GURO-522044 format. One record per residue: residue number from 1; residue in one letter; x, y, z of N, C-alpha, C, O in turn. Coordinates in nm, 3 decimals. Layout:
N
    i  aa     n_xx     n_yy     n_zz    ca_xx    ca_yy    ca_zz     c_xx     c_yy     c_zz     o_xx     o_yy     o_zz
  NUM   a        X        Y        Z        X        Y        Z        X        Y        Z        X        Y        Z
...
// end
This chain:
92
    i  aa     n_xx     n_yy     n_zz    ca_xx    ca_yy    ca_zz     c_xx     c_yy     c_zz     o_xx     o_yy     o_zz
    1   x    0.070   -0.117   -0.002   -0.008   -0.007    0.005    0.100    0.125   -0.001    0.206    0.132    0.061
    2   x    0.049    0.214   -0.081    0.122    0.359   -0.092    0.114    0.421    0.054    0.017    0.400    0.127
    3   x    0.214    0.494    0.087    0.207    0.576    0.223    0.181    0.712    0.159    0.124    0.787    0.239
    4   x    0.202    0.760    0.058    0.177    0.904    0.020    0.070    0.904   -0.065    0.024    0.803   -0.117
    5   x    0.027    1.019   -0.081   -0.090    1.064   -0.183   -0.037    1.046   -0.346   -0.103    1.003   -0.440
    6   x    0.096    1.091   -0.345    0.158    1.075   -0.512    0.191    0.949   -0.539    0.211    0.915   -0.656
    7   x    0.199    0.871   -0.445    0.231    0.710   -0.469    0.089    0.672   -0.483    0.079    0.607   -0.588
    8   x   -0.017    0.682   -0.429   -0.113    0.654   -0.479   -0.186    0.671   -0.614   -0.249    0.585   -0.675
    9   x   -0.164    0.797   -0.646   -0.180    0.836   -0.788   -0.121    0.752   -0.871   -0.178    0.702   -0.968
   10   x    0.005    0.730   -0.837    0.083    0.654   -0.939    0.023    0.524   -0.950    0.005    0.491   -1.067
   11   x   -0.011    0.443   -0.864   -0.055    0.327   -0.866   -0.194    0.326   -0.950   -0.227    0.222   -1.007
   12   x   -0.275    0.440   -0.956   -0.414    0.427   -1.041   -0.336    0.458   -1.193   -0.359    0.390   -1.292
   13   x   -0.273    0.536   -1.191   -0.183    0.543   -1.334   -0.114    0.459   -1.393   -0.107    0.460   -1.516
   14   x   -0.050    0.370   -1.321    0.013    0.257   -1.359   -0.081    0.159   -1.387   -0.059    0.093   -1.488
   15   x   -0.190    0.131   -1.315   -0.293    0.036   -1.354   -0.363    0.062   -1.500   -0.385   -0.034   -1.575
   16   x   -0.397    0.194   -1.537   -0.453    0.261   -1.640   -0.373    0.229   -1.752   -0.424    0.181   -1.853
   17   x   -0.240    0.254   -1.742   -0.147    0.236   -1.863   -0.108    0.094   -1.864   -0.035    0.057   -1.956
   18   x   -0.144    0.015   -1.779   -0.105   -0.126   -1.813   -0.212   -0.200   -1.905   -0.186   -0.271   -2.002
   19   x   -0.355   -0.164   -1.848   -0.451   -0.193   -1.935   -0.459   -0.123   -2.068   -0.494   -0.197   -2.159
   20   x   -0.441   -0.019   -2.095   -0.402    0.043   -2.249   -0.323   -0.021   -2.319   -0.355   -0.048   -2.434
   21   x   -0.193   -0.064   -2.264   -0.072   -0.126   -2.330   -0.105   -0.264   -2.358   -0.060   -0.321   -2.457
   22   x   -0.178   -0.318   -2.277   -0.221   -0.485   -2.261   -0.322   -0.472   -2.396   -0.316   -0.558   -2.484
   23   x   -0.407   -0.369   -2.403   -0.505   -0.357   -2.524   -0.441   -0.364   -2.667   -0.479   -0.438   -2.758
   24   x   -0.340   -0.274   -2.671   -0.258   -0.234   -2.806   -0.156   -0.368   -2.830   -0.148   -0.419   -2.942
   25   x   -0.092   -0.411   -2.731   -0.006   -0.533   -2.769   -0.105   -0.643   -2.813   -0.080   -0.712   -2.912
   26   x   -0.235   -0.663   -2.728   -0.310   -0.788   -2.800   -0.333   -0.753   -2.925   -0.288   -0.831   -3.008
   27   x   -0.391   -0.659   -2.965   -0.436   -0.603   -3.082   -0.329   -0.620   -3.187   -0.358   -0.665   -3.298
   28   x   -0.210   -0.586   -3.154   -0.057   -0.622   -3.265   -0.064   -0.752   -3.285   -0.069   -0.795   -3.400
   29   x   -0.066   -0.850   -3.159   -0.051   -1.006   -3.175   -0.144   -1.066   -3.283   -0.111   -1.139   -3.376
   30   x   -0.278   -1.016   -3.250   -0.395   -1.089   -3.350   -0.392   -1.025   -3.486   -0.430   -1.087   -3.585
   31   x   -0.347   -0.901   -3.490   -0.327   -0.869   -3.641   -0.221   -0.955   -3.708   -0.239   -0.999   -3.822
   32   x   -0.107   -0.980   -3.636   -0.017   -1.066   -3.696   -0.047   -1.203   -3.716   -0.013   -1.265   -3.816
   33   x   -0.122   -1.258   -3.606   -0.165   -1.406   -3.624   -0.272   -1.395   -3.751   -0.261   -1.487   -3.832
   34   x   -0.355   -1.313   -3.775   -0.449   -1.328   -3.872   -0.364   -1.336   -4.018   -0.395   -1.420   -4.102
   35   x   -0.258   -1.246   -4.038   -0.173   -1.220   -4.148   -0.124   -1.406   -4.157   -0.153   -1.478   -4.253
   36   x   -0.049   -1.449   -4.038   -0.011   -1.567   -4.032   -0.107   -1.669   -4.119   -0.083   -1.730   -4.223
   37   x   -0.219   -1.664   -4.041   -0.331   -1.778   -4.092   -0.337   -1.745   -4.238   -0.311   -1.838   -4.314
   38   x   -0.361   -1.647   -4.284   -0.371   -1.621   -4.431   -0.281   -1.667   -4.507   -0.310   -1.718   -4.615
   39   x   -0.159   -1.656   -4.465   -0.022   -1.714   -4.556   -0.025   -1.885   -4.545    0.008   -1.956   -4.640
   40   x   -0.067   -1.933   -4.425   -0.074   -2.092   -4.425   -0.180   -2.120   -4.487   -0.168   -2.226   -4.548
   41   x   -0.296   -2.065   -4.502   -0.423   -2.098   -4.609   -0.371   -2.087   -4.766   -0.423   -2.155   -4.855
   42   x   -0.267   -1.999   -4.790   -0.221   -1.976   -4.918   -0.301   -1.886   -4.981   -0.301   -1.895   -5.104
   43   x   -0.370   -1.801   -4.931   -0.464   -1.706   -4.969   -0.390   -1.585   -4.977   -0.363   -1.513   -4.881
   44   x   -0.352   -1.561   -5.127   -0.254   -1.417   -5.138   -0.324   -1.312   -5.115   -0.279   -1.226   -5.039
   45   x   -0.440   -1.299   -5.171   -0.527   -1.135   -5.160   -0.538   -1.123   -5.001   -0.479   -1.029   -4.949
   46   x   -0.602   -1.203   -4.930   -0.653   -1.206   -4.810   -0.487   -1.174   -4.726   -0.486   -1.093   -4.633
   47   x   -0.393   -1.224   -4.756   -0.259   -1.218   -4.695   -0.221   -1.068   -4.713   -0.200   -0.990   -4.619
   48   x   -0.214   -1.040   -4.839   -0.185   -0.893   -4.869   -0.287   -0.773   -4.767   -0.239   -0.685   -4.696
   49   x   -0.418   -0.799   -4.783   -0.501   -0.709   -4.712   -0.458   -0.724   -4.595   -0.416   -0.615   -4.556
   50   x   -0.442   -0.836   -4.486   -0.430   -0.844   -4.373   -0.276   -0.785   -4.333   -0.255   -0.740   -4.221
   51   x   -0.191   -0.789   -4.418   -0.052   -0.761   -4.397   -0.070   -0.596   -4.380   -0.014   -0.534   -4.290
   52   x   -0.154   -0.538   -4.476   -0.153   -0.374   -4.447   -0.231   -0.347   -4.331   -0.200   -0.241   -4.276
   53   x   -0.328   -0.413   -4.277   -0.390   -0.405   -4.168   -0.279   -0.422   -4.041   -0.276   -0.333   -3.955
   54   x   -0.196   -0.527   -4.032   -0.135   -0.538   -3.957   -0.009   -0.440   -3.932    0.038   -0.426   -3.819
   55   x    0.038   -0.377   -4.040    0.119   -0.283   -4.049    0.063   -0.166   -3.990    0.133   -0.105   -3.908
   56   x   -0.040   -0.129   -4.014   -0.120   -0.014   -3.968   -0.157    0.000   -3.830   -0.170    0.108   -3.773
   57   x   -0.176   -0.131   -3.769   -0.185   -0.125   -3.614   -0.044   -0.127   -3.544   -0.027   -0.058   -3.443
   58   x    0.051   -0.201   -3.594    0.192   -0.187   -3.557    0.213   -0.031   -3.561    0.250    0.009   -3.451
   59   x    0.203    0.056   -3.645    0.240    0.190   -3.645    0.182    0.264   -3.539    0.245    0.329   -3.456
   60   x    0.032    0.249   -3.546   -0.049    0.315   -3.433    0.019    0.273   -3.293    0.044    0.361   -3.210
   61   x    0.047    0.147   -3.270    0.086    0.130   -3.131    0.249    0.214   -3.116    0.280    0.249   -3.002
   62   x    0.332    0.238   -3.209    0.436    0.279   -3.207    0.401    0.448   -3.172    0.460    0.512   -3.084
   63   x    0.324    0.487   -3.234    0.289    0.626   -3.211    0.229    0.668   -3.070    0.244    0.775   -3.011
   64   x    0.158    0.557   -3.030    0.092    0.555   -2.893    0.226    0.530   -2.779    0.218    0.588   -2.670
   65   x    0.318    0.464   -2.803    0.414    0.472   -2.714    0.424    0.322   -2.651    0.496    0.297   -2.554
   66   x    0.354    0.242   -2.707    0.327    0.105   -2.652    0.463    0.016   -2.688    0.530   -0.047   -2.606
   67   x    0.487    0.026   -2.826    0.597   -0.064   -2.859    0.700    0.047   -2.924    0.671    0.161   -2.961
   68   x    0.816   -0.013   -2.928    0.954    0.048   -2.968    0.932    0.060   -3.120    0.862   -0.026   -3.175
   69   x    0.981    0.153   -3.184    0.976    0.155   -3.341    1.054    0.045   -3.403    1.003   -0.023   -3.492
   70   x    1.189    0.023   -3.357    1.244   -0.084   -3.409    1.161   -0.212   -3.389    1.136   -0.283   -3.486
   71   x    1.115   -0.245   -3.255    1.023   -0.384   -3.246    0.919   -0.391   -3.344    0.888   -0.501   -3.389
   72   x    0.850   -0.266   -3.393    0.746   -0.282   -3.493    0.816   -0.316   -3.612    0.782   -0.420   -3.669
   73   x    0.929   -0.231   -3.669    0.986   -0.259   -3.765    1.012   -0.397   -3.802    0.980   -0.449   -3.909
   74   x    1.080   -0.458   -3.694    1.126   -0.615   -3.702    1.006   -0.671   -3.721    1.011   -0.742   -3.822
   75   x    0.891   -0.672   -3.667    0.784   -0.748   -3.669    0.724   -0.730   -3.805    0.684   -0.830   -3.864
   76   x    0.714   -0.618   -3.858    0.652   -0.609   -3.978    0.745   -0.649   -4.101    0.692   -0.662   -4.212
   77   x    0.860   -0.666   -4.087    0.957   -0.705   -4.172    0.955   -0.864   -4.193    0.969   -0.921   -4.301
   78   x    0.936   -0.920   -4.077    0.921   -1.073   -4.050    0.797   -1.119   -4.136    0.795   -1.210   -4.219
   79   x    0.716   -1.054   -4.104    0.556   -1.071   -4.167    0.552   -1.049   -4.299    0.497   -1.129   -4.375
   80   x    0.615   -0.928   -4.343    0.621   -0.913   -4.489    0.704   -1.005   -4.581    0.680   -1.023   -4.700
   81   x    0.801   -1.059   -4.510    0.911   -1.151   -4.559    0.804   -1.281   -4.595    0.789   -1.318   -4.711
   82   x    0.749   -1.330   -4.507    0.636   -1.446   -4.544    0.521   -1.415   -4.631    0.480   -1.509   -4.699
   83   x    0.468   -1.313   -4.641    0.373   -1.265   -4.757    0.450   -1.245   -4.885    0.391   -1.265   -4.991
   84   x    0.554   -1.214   -4.885    0.630   -1.199   -5.019    0.645   -1.336   -5.080    0.612   -1.363   -5.195
   85   x    0.706   -1.436   -4.982    0.720   -1.551   -5.012    0.605   -1.625   -5.062    0.630   -1.711   -5.147
   86   x    0.500   -1.610   -5.031    0.366   -1.652   -5.066    0.353   -1.607   -5.212    0.343   -1.679   -5.311
   87   x    0.354   -1.490   -5.205    0.324   -1.410   -5.353    0.413   -1.479   -5.443    0.364   -1.542   -5.537
   88   x    0.540   -1.476   -5.425    0.639   -1.517   -5.526    0.615   -1.660   -5.561    0.624   -1.704   -5.675
   89   x    0.585   -1.729   -5.455    0.553   -1.889   -5.514    0.451   -1.903   -5.589    0.457   -1.979   -5.686
   90   x    0.322   -1.825   -5.554    0.210   -1.830   -5.639    0.224   -1.773   -5.767    0.134   -1.784   -5.850
   91   x    0.349   -1.702   -5.794    0.317   -1.643   -5.936    0.426   -1.760   -6.027    0.433   -1.753   -6.150
   92   x    0.501   -1.855   -5.953    0.565   -1.958   -6.018    0.499   -2.052   -6.070    0.558   -2.144   -6.127
// end
């Protein structure tokens, strides 16, 4: 239990931020999972569409300060590589 008024306020703020960050991190993970599901099912159009959505969600999470920009870039790059490999394989 906090002993000072300011410490009590920090407990409230920390909990609020924890819930906010959890919401955005979950949203990012779900967006990436949807892309990977589309890649696994070999649906090129759906994979491209979901890749755009996932990139948008990751960029928003960066702007909101939930994840670091390099983390978002790494995740976008990894997912994009899988989508591009699917597209390349579908063309051959």
